[in-house]
MARLO-499202 format. One record per residue (C-alpha): x negated, y negated, z; residue in three letters; residue number from 1. Coordinates in steps of 0.25 Angstrom, whole numbers, always signed. Layout:
N
X, Y, Z, ALA, NUM $
...
END
This chain:
606
-63, +156, +175, MET, 1 $
-66, +165, +187, SER, 2 $
-67, +180, +185, ASN, 3 $
-54, +182, +193, ALA, 4 $
-46, +173, +184, ASN, 5 $
-52, +180, +172, LEU, 6 $
-48, +193, +178, ALA, 7 $
-34, +188, +180, GLU, 8 $
-33, +183, +166, ILE, 9 $
-38, +197, +160, LYS, 10 $
-28, +204, +169, GLU, 11 $
-17, +195, +164, LYS, 12 $
-21, +197, +149, ILE, 13 $
-22, +212, +151, THR, 14 $
-8, +213, +157, ALA, 15 $
-2, +205, +145, GLN, 16 $
-8, +214, +135, HIS, 17 $
-2, +226, +142, GLU, 18 $
-15, +234, +141, GLY, 19 $
-16, +233, +126, ASP, 20 $
-31, +238, +124, GLU, 21 $
-34, +232, +111, GLN, 22 $
-28, +218, +114, GLN, 23 $
-36, +218, +127, LEU, 24 $
-48, +222, +119, ASN, 25 $
-47, +209, +111, VAL, 26 $
-44, +200, +123, ILE, 27 $
-55, +205, +132, PHE, 28 $
-65, +208, +121, SER, 29 $
-80, +204, +124, ASN, 30 $
-82, +202, +109, SER, 31 $
-82, +187, +105, PRO, 32 $
-77, +191, +91, ARG, 33 $
-64, +199, +89, LEU, 34 $
-56, +202, +77, ILE, 35 $
-42, +208, +81, VAL, 36 $
-34, +216, +72, GLU, 37 $
-20, +211, +77, ALA, 38 $
-8, +216, +69, PRO, 39 $
+6, +208, +71, ALA, 40 $
+13, +213, +84, GLY, 41 $
+0, +218, +91, TYR, 42 $
-1, +206, +101, GLY, 43 $
-11, +198, +93, LYS, 44 $
-8, +184, +98, THR, 45 $
-7, +189, +113, THR, 46 $
-21, +195, +112, THR, 47 $
-27, +183, +105, MET, 48 $
-22, +174, +117, ILE, 49 $
-27, +184, +127, SER, 50 $
-40, +184, +121, ARG, 51 $
-41, +169, +121, ILE, 52 $
-36, +169, +136, ALA, 53 $
-47, +179, +139, TYR, 54 $
-58, +171, +132, LEU, 55 $
-54, +158, +139, PHE, 56 $
-53, +165, +153, ALA, 57 $
-67, +172, +151, SER, 58 $
-73, +158, +148, GLY, 59 $
-77, +162, +133, GLN, 60 $
-70, +149, +128, ILE, 61 $
-78, +138, +135, PRO, 62 $
-72, +124, +137, ASN, 63 $
-70, +116, +129, PRO, 64 $
-71, +125, +117, LYS, 65 $
-58, +130, +110, ARG, 66 $
-53, +142, +103, ILE, 67 $
-49, +141, +88, LEU, 68 $
-37, +149, +84, GLY, 69 $
-34, +151, +69, LEU, 70 $
-21, +157, +63, THR, 71 $
-16, +158, +49, PHE, 72 $
-6, +147, +50, SER, 73 $
-3, +135, +59, VAL, 74 $
+11, +141, +62, ASN, 75 $
+4, +154, +67, ALA, 76 $
-7, +145, +74, ALA, 77 $
+5, +138, +82, LEU, 78 $
+11, +151, +86, LYS, 79 $
-2, +156, +92, VAL, 80 $
-5, +142, +98, LYS, 81 $
+8, +142, +106, ARG, 82 $
+6, +157, +110, GLU, 83 $
-8, +153, +115, VAL, 84 $
-3, +141, +123, ALA, 85 $
+8, +149, +129, GLY, 86 $
+0, +162, +133, LYS, 87 $
-14, +157, +135, LEU, 88 $
-11, +149, +148, PRO, 89 $
-4, +161, +154, LEU, 90 $
-16, +169, +153, LEU, 91 $
-26, +159, +157, LEU, 92 $
-19, +152, +168, GLY, 93 $
-10, +140, +171, ILE, 94 $
-22, +131, +170, GLN, 95 $
-23, +134, +155, ASN, 96 $
-11, +126, +150, SER, 97 $
-6, +127, +135, PRO, 98 $
-12, +113, +134, VAL, 99 $
-26, +117, +139, SER, 100 $
-26, +130, +131, ILE, 101 $
-22, +122, +118, GLY, 102 $
-34, +113, +120, GLU, 103 $
-43, +126, +120, LYS, 104 $
-37, +133, +108, ILE, 105 $
-35, +128, +93, THR, 106 $
-25, +136, +86, ILE, 107 $
-23, +133, +71, THR, 108 $
-24, +138, +57, ASN, 109 $
-36, +137, +48, TYR, 110 $
-31, +124, +41, HIS, 111 $
-27, +118, +54, GLY, 112 $
-41, +120, +60, PHE, 113 $
-47, +114, +48, CYS, 114 $
-38, +102, +48, LYS, 115 $
-43, +100, +62, GLY, 116 $
-57, +100, +57, ILE, 117 $
-54, +91, +46, LEU, 118 $
-47, +80, +55, LYS, 119 $
-60, +79, +62, LYS, 120 $
-71, +81, +51, TYR, 121 $
-64, +81, +38, GLY, 122 $
-70, +67, +36, TYR, 123 $
-84, +73, +35, LEU, 124 $
-80, +78, +21, ILE, 125 $
-69, +68, +16, ALA, 126 $
-65, +54, +20, ASP, 127 $
-51, +58, +17, ALA, 128 $
-51, +68, +29, LEU, 129 $
-51, +56, +39, HIS, 130 $
-37, +57, +36, LYS, 131 $
-29, +68, +44, ASP, 132 $
-30, +81, +36, VAL, 133 $
-15, +84, +39, ASN, 134 $
-11, +72, +31, LEU, 135 $
-16, +78, +18, PHE, 136 $
-6, +87, +10, ARG, 137 $
-12, +101, +9, ALA, 138 $
-11, +108, -5, VAL, 139 $
-15, +121, -11, GLY, 140 $
-26, +121, -21, ASP, 141 $
-17, +128, -31, SER, 142 $
-6, +117, -28, ASP, 143 $
-14, +105, -32, ILE, 144 $
-10, +106, -47, GLU, 145 $
+5, +105, -43, LYS, 146 $
+2, +92, -36, GLN, 147 $
+3, +81, -47, THR, 148 $
-6, +71, -39, SER, 149 $
-17, +81, -36, LEU, 150 $
-16, +88, -50, ARG, 151 $
-19, +75, -56, THR, 152 $
-30, +71, -46, ALA, 153 $
-38, +84, -48, LEU, 154 $
-45, +89, -61, THR, 155 $
-42, +103, -66, SER, 156 $
-56, +107, -62, THR, 157 $
-54, +102, -48, GLU, 158 $
-40, +109, -47, ILE, 159 $
-46, +122, -51, GLN, 160 $
-57, +121, -41, SER, 161 $
-48, +120, -30, LEU, 162 $
-39, +131, -35, LYS, 163 $
-52, +140, -37, ALA, 164 $
-55, +138, -22, VAL, 165 $
-41, +142, -18, GLU, 166 $
-42, +154, -27, THR, 167 $
-55, +158, -20, ASP, 168 $
-49, +157, -7, ILE, 169 $
-37, +165, -11, LYS, 170 $
-46, +176, -16, GLU, 171 $
-54, +176, -3, ALA, 172 $
-67, +169, -9, ARG, 173 $
-73, +159, +0, ILE, 174 $
-77, +146, -8, PRO, 175 $
-92, +143, -7, ASP, 176 $
-97, +130, -1, THR, 177 $
-98, +123, -14, LYS, 178 $
-84, +127, -19, THR, 179 $
-78, +122, -6, ILE, 180 $
-85, +108, -7, TYR, 181 $
-80, +107, -21, THR, 182 $
-66, +110, -17, TYR, 183 $
-66, +101, -5, ASN, 184 $
-72, +89, -14, ASP, 185 $
-60, +90, -23, ILE, 186 $
-50, +90, -12, VAL, 187 $
-57, +78, -5, ILE, 188 $
-58, +70, -18, LYS, 189 $
-45, +73, -25, LYS, 190 $
-35, +78, -14, LEU, 191 $
-38, +71, -1, LEU, 192 $
-36, +57, -7, PRO, 193 $
-22, +62, -11, ARG, 194 $
-19, +67, +3, ASP, 195 $
-20, +82, -1, TYR, 196 $
-29, +93, +4, ILE, 197 $
-29, +108, +0, THR, 198 $
-27, +119, +10, HIS, 199 $
-40, +125, +7, ASN, 200 $
-47, +111, +8, ALA, 201 $
-43, +111, +23, ILE, 202 $
-52, +122, +26, ILE, 203 $
-63, +120, +15, LEU, 204 $
-65, +106, +20, PHE, 205 $
-68, +111, +34, VAL, 206 $
-78, +121, +28, LEU, 207 $
-85, +110, +21, GLU, 208 $
-86, +102, +34, ILE, 209 $
-91, +114, +41, PHE, 210 $
-102, +116, +30, THR, 211 $
-107, +102, +30, ASN, 212 $
-105, +98, +44, TYR, 213 $
-110, +110, +53, THR, 214 $
-109, +102, +66, GLU, 215 $
-94, +102, +63, VAL, 216 $
-93, +117, +61, LYS, 217 $
-102, +119, +73, LYS, 218 $
-93, +111, +82, PHE, 219 $
-81, +120, +78, TYR, 220 $
-89, +133, +80, GLN, 221 $
-92, +128, +94, SER, 222 $
-78, +122, +97, TYR, 223 $
-71, +135, +95, TYR, 224 $
-79, +147, +102, PRO, 225 $
-67, +156, +99, LEU, 226 $
-59, +157, +86, ILE, 227 $
-46, +165, +85, VAL, 228 $
-40, +168, +71, VAL, 229 $
-27, +175, +69, ASP, 230 $
-22, +182, +57, GLU, 231 $
-37, +183, +53, PHE, 232 $
-34, +193, +42, GLN, 233 $
-28, +181, +34, ASP, 234 $
-40, +172, +34, THR, 235 $
-44, +167, +20, ASN, 236 $
-59, +164, +16, CYS, 237 $
-59, +149, +19, ILE, 238 $
-53, +151, +32, ALA, 239 $
-63, +162, +35, TRP, 240 $
-74, +153, +31, LYS, 241 $
-69, +142, +40, LEU, 242 $
-69, +152, +52, LEU, 243 $
-83, +157, +49, GLU, 244 $
-87, +142, +50, SER, 245 $
-82, +140, +64, VAL, 246 $
-87, +154, +69, ILE, 247 $
-101, +153, +76, SER, 248 $
-109, +164, +82, GLU, 249 $
-103, +161, +95, GLN, 250 $
-88, +160, +91, THR, 251 $
-79, +170, +97, GLN, 252 $
-68, +175, +87, LEU, 253 $
-55, +182, +88, LEU, 254 $
-49, +185, +75, PHE, 255 $
-35, +192, +74, LEU, 256 $
-28, +198, +62, GLY, 257 $
-22, +210, +55, ASP, 258 $
-29, +215, +43, SER, 259 $
-16, +222, +39, LEU, 260 $
-9, +208, +38, GLN, 261 $
-18, +202, +28, ARG, 262 $
-8, +199, +17, ILE, 263 $
-14, +185, +12, TYR, 264 $
-26, +191, +4, GLY, 265 $
-19, +185, -8, PHE, 266 $
-22, +171, -2, ILE, 267 $
-36, +173, +3, GLY, 268 $
-36, +181, +16, ALA, 269 $
-49, +188, +16, LEU, 270 $
-49, +203, +14, PRO, 271 $
-55, +211, +26, GLY, 272 $
-57, +199, +34, ILE, 273 $
-53, +206, +47, MET, 274 $
-64, +216, +45, SER, 275 $
-75, +207, +39, LYS, 276 $
-76, +198, +51, VAL, 277 $
-79, +210, +61, VAL, 278 $
-93, +212, +56, ASP, 279 $
-96, +198, +51, GLU, 280 $
-93, +192, +65, TYR, 281 $
-96, +204, +74, GLY, 282 $
-81, +205, +78, MET, 283 $
-75, +215, +87, GLU, 284 $
-62, +221, +80, ARG, 285 $
-50, +225, +89, ILE, 286 $
-37, +230, +83, GLU, 287 $
-24, +228, +91, LEU, 288 $
-17, +241, +92, SER, 289 $
-4, +239, +99, LYS, 290 $
+9, +234, +91, ASN, 291 $
+18, +227, +101, TYR, 292 $
+28, +222, +91, ARG, 293 $
+33, +236, +87, PHE, 294 $
+31, +242, +101, ARG, 295 $
+46, +246, +101, ASN, 296 $
+47, +251, +87, ASN, 297 $
+38, +264, +85, PRO, 298 $
+40, +264, +70, ASP, 299 $
+36, +250, +68, MET, 300 $
+24, +252, +77, LEU, 301 $
+20, +265, +69, LYS, 302 $
+22, +257, +56, LEU, 303 $
+13, +246, +60, ASP, 304 $
+2, +256, +65, LYS, 305 $
+3, +265, +53, ASN, 306 $
+2, +254, +42, ILE, 307 $
-10, +248, +49, ARG, 308 $
-17, +262, +50, VAL, 309 $
-14, +264, +35, THR, 310 $
-20, +251, +32, ALA, 311 $
-32, +254, +40, ALA, 312 $
-34, +268, +34, SER, 313 $
-32, +262, +19, CYS, 314 $
-19, +271, +18, PHE, 315 $
-26, +284, +22, THR, 316 $
-20, +286, +36, SER, 317 $
-11, +298, +39, ALA, 318 $
+1, +298, +49, PHE, 319 $
+9, +309, +55, THR, 320 $
+24, +309, +53, ASP, 321 $
+26, +305, +68, ASP, 322 $
+16, +293, +66, GLU, 323 $
+23, +288, +53, ALA, 324 $
+31, +275, +55, ALA, 325 $
+46, +274, +50, ASN, 326 $
+48, +262, +41, LEU, 327 $
+63, +259, +38, PRO, 328 $
+65, +258, +23, ALA, 329 $
+76, +254, +13, PHE, 330 $
+76, +261, +0, TRP, 331 $
+85, +257, -12, GLY, 332 $
+85, +262, -26, TRP, 333 $
+88, +248, -30, THR, 334 $
+84, +234, -24, GLN, 335 $
+98, +231, -22, GLN, 336 $
+100, +244, -14, ASN, 337 $
+87, +240, -6, GLU, 338 $
+92, +226, -3, ALA, 339 $
+106, +231, +2, GLU, 340 $
+100, +241, +12, GLN, 341 $
+91, +230, +17, VAL, 342 $
+103, +221, +19, ILE, 343 $
+110, +232, +27, ILE, 344 $
+98, +233, +36, LYS, 345 $
+97, +217, +38, ILE, 346 $
+112, +217, +42, LYS, 347 $
+110, +228, +52, GLU, 348 $
+97, +221, +58, LEU, 349 $
+104, +207, +58, LEU, 350 $
+115, +213, +68, ILE, 351 $
+105, +211, +79, GLU, 352 $
+105, +196, +83, GLU, 353 $
+93, +187, +79, ASN, 354 $
+86, +198, +71, THR, 355 $
+77, +193, +60, LYS, 356 $
+74, +201, +47, ILE, 357 $
+64, +198, +36, ALA, 358 $
+65, +204, +22, LEU, 359 $
+51, +204, +17, LEU, 360 $
+46, +206, +2, PHE, 361 $
+33, +207, -4, ARG, 362 $
+37, +196, -14, SER, 363 $
+49, +190, -20, ARG, 364 $
+57, +201, -28, SER, 365 $
+70, +205, -34, LYS, 366 $
+73, +213, -22, ASN, 367 $
+71, +201, -13, ALA, 368 $
+82, +194, -22, GLU, 369 $
+91, +206, -20, ILE, 370 $
+89, +206, -5, VAL, 371 $
+93, +191, -5, GLU, 372 $
+105, +194, -13, THR, 373 $
+110, +205, -3, GLU, 374 $
+107, +195, +9, LEU, 375 $
+116, +185, +2, LEU, 376 $
+127, +195, -1, LYS, 377 $
+127, +200, +13, ASN, 378 $
+127, +185, +19, ASN, 379 $
+114, +187, +26, LEU, 380 $
+107, +174, +28, GLN, 381 $
+92, +175, +25, TYR, 382 $
+80, +166, +24, PHE, 383 $
+73, +167, +10, TYR, 384 $
+58, +167, +12, GLY, 385 $
+53, +174, -1, MET, 386 $
+44, +162, -5, PHE, 387 $
+29, +163, -6, THR, 388 $
+18, +152, -3, GLU, 389 $
+16, +151, -18, GLU, 390 $
+30, +148, -22, ASP, 391 $
+31, +134, -28, PRO, 392 $
+43, +130, -20, ASP, 393 $
+36, +135, -7, TYR, 394 $
+23, +127, -10, VAL, 395 $
+30, +114, -14, GLU, 396 $
+39, +115, -2, PHE, 397 $
+27, +115, +8, HIS, 398 $
+20, +104, +0, ASN, 399 $
+32, +95, +1, LYS, 400 $
+34, +98, +16, CYS, 401 $
+19, +95, +18, GLN, 402 $
+20, +82, +10, GLU, 403 $
+33, +77, +18, MET, 404 $
+27, +82, +31, PHE, 405 $
+14, +74, +30, ILE, 406 $
+22, +62, +25, ARG, 407 $
+31, +62, +37, ARG, 408 $
+23, +67, +48, PHE, 409 $
+8, +66, +44, GLY, 410 $
+5, +53, +51, LYS, 411 $
+15, +52, +63, SER, 412 $
+16, +67, +66, LYS, 413 $
+28, +64, +74, VAL, 414 $
+35, +78, +73, ILE, 415 $
+48, +80, +80, ASN, 416 $
+61, +88, +77, LYS, 417 $
+68, +76, +71, LYS, 418 $
+56, +73, +62, ALA, 419 $
+55, +87, +58, LEU, 420 $
+69, +88, +55, LEU, 421 $
+68, +75, +46, ALA, 422 $
+56, +81, +39, PHE, 423 $
+64, +94, +36, SER, 424 $
+76, +86, +31, ASN, 425 $
+66, +78, +22, SER, 426 $
+61, +91, +16, VAL, 427 $
+75, +96, +13, LYS, 428 $
+78, +83, +6, THR, 429 $
+66, +84, -3, ALA, 430 $
+71, +98, -7, TYR, 431 $
+86, +95, -8, ALA, 432 $
+86, +96, -23, ALA, 433 $
+77, +108, -24, ILE, 434 $
+85, +121, -23, PRO, 435 $
+79, +135, -20, GLY, 436 $
+79, +146, -9, LYS, 437 $
+64, +144, -7, THR, 438 $
+66, +129, -4, ILE, 439 $
+79, +132, +4, ASP, 440 $
+70, +142, +13, SER, 441 $
+59, +133, +14, LEU, 442 $
+68, +122, +19, LEU, 443 $
+74, +132, +30, LYS, 444 $
+59, +135, +34, LEU, 445 $
+56, +121, +35, LEU, 446 $
+68, +119, +44, ASP, 447 $
+65, +131, +53, ALA, 448 $
+50, +126, +54, LEU, 449 $
+55, +112, +58, MET, 450 $
+64, +117, +69, GLU, 451 $
+53, +127, +74, LYS, 452 $
+43, +115, +75, VAL, 453 $
+54, +106, +81, SER, 454 $
+58, +116, +92, VAL, 455 $
+48, +127, +95, ASP, 456 $
+36, +118, +92, TYR, 457 $
+41, +105, +98, SER, 458 $
+30, +106, +109, ASP, 459 $
+19, +105, +98, LEU, 460 $
+12, +92, +96, ALA, 461 $
+16, +84, +84, PRO, 462 $
+2, +86, +78, GLU, 463 $
+4, +101, +79, ASP, 464 $
+18, +101, +73, LYS, 465 $
+12, +93, +62, TYR, 466 $
+1, +103, +60, THR, 467 $
+10, +115, +60, LEU, 468 $
+20, +109, +50, LEU, 469 $
+9, +103, +41, LEU, 470 $
+2, +117, +40, ASP, 471 $
+15, +124, +37, ILE, 472 $
+17, +115, +25, PHE, 473 $
+3, +115, +21, GLU, 474 $
+1, +130, +21, ASN, 475 $
+15, +134, +16, ARG, 476 $
+19, +141, +28, GLN, 477 $
+34, +137, +29, LEU, 478 $
+37, +152, +27, LYS, 479 $
+32, +155, +41, GLN, 480 $
+44, +147, +46, ALA, 481 $
+52, +159, +42, MET, 482 $
+52, +164, +56, GLU, 483 $
+59, +151, +60, TYR, 484 $
+71, +152, +51, VAL, 485 $
+84, +156, +57, ASP, 486 $
+88, +167, +46, SER, 487 $
+88, +181, +51, ARG, 488 $
+84, +187, +37, VAL, 489 $
+71, +182, +30, ILE, 490 $
+67, +186, +16, LEU, 491 $
+52, +184, +15, SER, 492 $
+39, +189, +8, THR, 493 $
+30, +197, +16, VAL, 494 $
+19, +186, +15, HIS, 495 $
+29, +176, +19, GLY, 496 $
+32, +184, +32, ALA, 497 $
+18, +185, +36, LYS, 498 $
+17, +181, +51, GLY, 499 $
+32, +181, +53, LEU, 500 $
+41, +192, +60, GLU, 501 $
+55, +196, +60, TRP, 502 $
+63, +207, +68, ASP, 503 $
+65, +215, +55, TYR, 504 $
+58, +216, +42, VAL, 505 $
+62, +222, +29, ILE, 506 $
+51, +223, +19, VAL, 507 $
+58, +224, +6, CYS, 508 $
+53, +229, -8, ASP, 509 $
+43, +239, -2, VAL, 510 $
+41, +245, -16, GLU, 511 $
+31, +250, -25, GLN, 512 $
+26, +239, -35, TRP, 513 $
+33, +228, -26, VAL, 514 $
+28, +228, -12, PHE, 515 $
+14, +232, -16, THR, 516 $
+6, +227, -29, PHE, 517 $
-4, +239, -30, ILE, 518 $
+5, +249, -37, CYS, 519 $
-1, +248, -51, ARG, 520 $
-14, +253, -45, ASP, 521 $
-8, +265, -37, CYS, 522 $
-9, +279, -42, PRO, 523 $
+4, +282, -35, SER, 524 $
+12, +272, -43, LYS, 525 $
+18, +282, -52, LEU, 526 $
+19, +294, -43, MET, 527 $
+33, +299, -40, GLN, 528 $
+36, +298, -25, ASN, 529 $
+51, +295, -26, GLY, 530 $
+54, +281, -21, ALA, 531 $
+41, +281, -13, ARG, 532 $
+27, +276, -17, CYS, 533 $
+15, +283, -10, LYS, 534 $
+1, +278, -10, LEU, 535 $
-9, +288, -17, PRO, 536 $
-17, +297, -8, ASN, 537 $
-30, +291, -13, ASP, 538 $
-28, +276, -14, ILE, 539 $
-37, +270, -25, PRO, 540 $
-48, +261, -19, THR, 541 $
-43, +248, -27, GLN, 542 $
-29, +250, -21, MET, 543 $
-33, +250, -6, VAL, 544 $
-35, +235, -4, GLY, 545 $
-22, +231, -11, PRO, 546 $
-14, +242, -4, LEU, 547 $
-19, +237, +9, LEU, 548 $
-15, +222, +6, ASP, 549 $
-1, +227, +2, ASP, 550 $
+0, +235, +15, LEU, 551 $
-4, +223, +23, CYS, 552 $
+8, +216, +16, VAL, 553 $
+17, +228, +20, PHE, 554 $
+12, +228, +34, TYR, 555 $
+14, +213, +36, VAL, 556 $
+29, +214, +31, ALA, 557 $
+32, +226, +40, LEU, 558 $
+26, +219, +52, THR, 559 $
+34, +206, +51, ARG, 560 $
+45, +215, +58, ALA, 561 $
+46, +213, +73, LYS, 562 $
+55, +225, +75, ARG, 563 $
+57, +233, +62, GLN, 564 $
+52, +233, +47, ALA, 565 $
+60, +239, +36, PHE, 566 $
+56, +241, +21, ILE, 567 $
+65, +242, +9, SER, 568 $
+62, +246, -6, ALA, 569 $
+69, +251, -18, SER, 570 $
+67, +259, -31, GLY, 571 $
+70, +246, -39, GLU, 572 $
+61, +234, -41, ARG, 573 $
+59, +222, -50, TYR, 574 $
+46, +216, -54, ASN, 575 $
+43, +201, -55, ALA, 576 $
+49, +200, -68, ARG, 577 $
+62, +206, -63, GLY, 578 $
+60, +219, -70, GLN, 579 $
+67, +231, -63, ARG, 580 $
+60, +244, -60, TYR, 581 $
+66, +256, -53, THR, 582 $
+59, +268, -47, GLY, 583 $
+53, +260, -36, GLY, 584 $
+46, +266, -24, LYS, 585 $
+44, +262, -9, VAL, 586 $
+30, +255, -8, CYS, 587 $
+18, +264, -4, CYS, 588 $
+16, +255, +9, PHE, 589 $
+29, +260, +15, ALA, 590 $
+25, +274, +13, LEU, 591 $
+10, +274, +18, VAL, 592 $
+6, +284, +28, ASN, 593 $
+13, +282, +42, GLY, 594 $
+25, +276, +36, VAL, 595 $
+38, +283, +35, LYS, 596 $
+50, +276, +28, LEU, 597 $
+64, +278, +34, ILE, 598 $
+78, +274, +31, ASN, 599 $
+79, +260, +35, ALA, 600 $
+94, +260, +36, ALA, 601 $
+94, +270, +47, LYS, 602 $
+84, +262, +56, VAL, 603 $
+91, +255, +68, THR, 604 $
+86, +241, +72, ASN, 605 $
+75, +241, +82, ASN, 606 $
END
């Protein structure tokens, strides 16, 4: 590309980013390896696309090489892929059509990337992998005992070996090469012949191929001169080992993430990964600093900033009264009173047409049940999404959908609106005699997903539709379809809401002993501060890590709001056994420095 054309593209990119200095620092950086702290609403995707455009335009991605883009889920990958296809040609010029751009960029999730490798090279470690890997049913290691055909095929020692690897991964311990080989051998000999494969094996198979066949690894290192990773803070140990395998000394890197949205530590997200790679891979660290989502809401803008500053300072930051952010809060002396106030606000917010509201809870609780009862009493329709990925009904529903989907579409992959409707109806028939609100909600999610794929994703190739839907069923990601349901009020856990957004969010049960789990170790737990729980001036060292983890959950909950977030709490709580306690207090996270609670009833809609 000529210097004149490059200058024109740089000018176009600069204008698009409105002079945002940090975004432009990322885009035009001369460093081949960047790690970008990119919170939600700070222009992350646009910055990533502009960086890719600049690298193409400046000749740093030579033909016929490709860019590898990795995200946390195939649904997220599809969204990014569509944005790249829509925006990149506009920056690079008319000759770069979405089709030609698609030929230069591979955007998928970790499992999708590994499946592509197994389709080509899986036969190197197992004859059974001559078969399309998408025709195997994926299963979790801990679910094998629940499958009769697998439970009887494996010895108890083999089952325990598989579960031990899963435990290691969840606890962020990378299995050694010998352990990986032993694990893979069990899956190859006992599961593949029965048309099953484990989630972890999809990645561990590729790690074995890369170890034993270095020419394959070198091919992928050469084929992808630039690797882009989104949501990098959620990377687990085997995904990181996979990434390290495809990084050569020449590989350019662009990792984007938000260390304050790392809420999957309990399933293996590596602690401190955002900081760790800076020194190990000589990366330049840039932090995006301008929040575009809340640009018209000064208090939400300050709330976002102040919580981030508090986390960065390990709770030692100080703010003036003018710097403090107002956070609207409901307080009830009983949970019933708390719920009634929340319902009044929901009614007020729903007056505005097309408004969507999420009620988020740390976990299932008595208060969630009381809020549900009030919604029903007031004839307010809502979607129930209070299930977790480990709930038996949730797991079994995905397993059933996966089995029926492979059986129906696995060989033909003829996926159109009529076929998807028939598939959805067949799942409903299979669950016709199984009552329960979780099943009812999952069927609604399935309908919403089928409609989304049929209409909005109708332009996708059949293979892409098949991959999208199969990945959702394999990885138990139907909850991500909550953004497609037509209900204007959503009940969900915070973890279930990760990656989703609504106009308004009410974070409920923000109380001591309920929203945070470190109260028993806190010196302030018995201090008399009225209805408010404050952190001690000197936080014990052993509390800092767990406190930051819980603050991440609180931050993720608040930032699911596109317009305004609220919190609610009460002086009454129930434990897991249903025992009632009084004298409750607002959780310390809502009272950290830089946050000022105000009466939510007096807050007008933004």
